[in-house]
C-alpha positions in Angstrom: -7.8 -12.4 -6.4 -8.3 -14.6 -9.3 -5.9 -14.6 -12.4 -8.2 -12.3 -14.4 -8.6 -9.8 -11.5 -4.9 -9.8 -10.9 -4.1 -9.1 -14.6 -6.7 -6.3 -14.7 -5.2 -4.7 -11.6 -1.7 -5.0 -12.9 -2.7 -3.6 -16.2 -4.4 -0.7 -14.5 -1.3 0.1 -12.4 1.1 -0.3 -15.3 -0.7 1.4 -18.1 -2.6 4.2 -16.4 -1.8 7.7 -17.7 -1.3 9.2 -14.2 1.9 10.8 -13.0 3.2 8.3 -10.4 5.3 11.1 -8.7 2.2 13.1 -8.0 0.4 10.0 -6.6 3.4 9.2 -4.4 3.7 12.8 -3.2 0.0 13.0 -2.3 0.2 9.7 -0.3 3.4 10.9 1.4 1.7 14.3 2.4 -1.4 12.6 3.7 0.6 10.0 5.6 2.8 12.7 7.2 -0.3 14.7 8.2 -1.9 11.6 9.7 1.3 10.9 11.8 1.4 14.5 12.9 -2.1 14.2 14.4 -1.1 11.2 16.6 -0.6 11.8 20.3 3.1 11.7 21.2 4.2 12.3 17.7 7.7 13.8 17.3 9.4 15.0 14.2 11.4 11.8 13.6 11.8 10.2 10.3 8.9 7.9 9.5 8.1 5.9 6.4 5.1 4.5 4.7 5.6 1.5 2.5 3.1 0.6 -0.2 3.4 -3.0 -1.3 1.0 -3.7 -4.2 1.8 -7.4 -4.2 -0.7 -9.7 -2.5 -0.8 -13.4 -2.1 -3.8 -15.3 -0.8 -3.1 -17.3 2.3 -4.0 -21.0 2.1 -4.4 -23.4 4.9 -4.2 -22.8 8.6 -0.5 -22.8 9.0 0.6 -20.1 6.6 2.3 -17.0 8.1 -0.2 -14.3 8.7 -3.3 -16.5 8.7 -5.7 -15.7 11.5 -6.0 -18.6 13.9 
């Protein structure tokens, strides 16, 4: 993402008028429902981590770059 796109996204996340607790709760509910539908699912503690940071990979030797 170029610098302008990153700033726009950051501004959208930071300055949006939404209630973050409601968004987090909705994602948690949907994730829990998705896990519950999986074969072999047991009621163990699970987590879902949302990481809004992203860094473009450069070159062929960076970690996570498809070979």
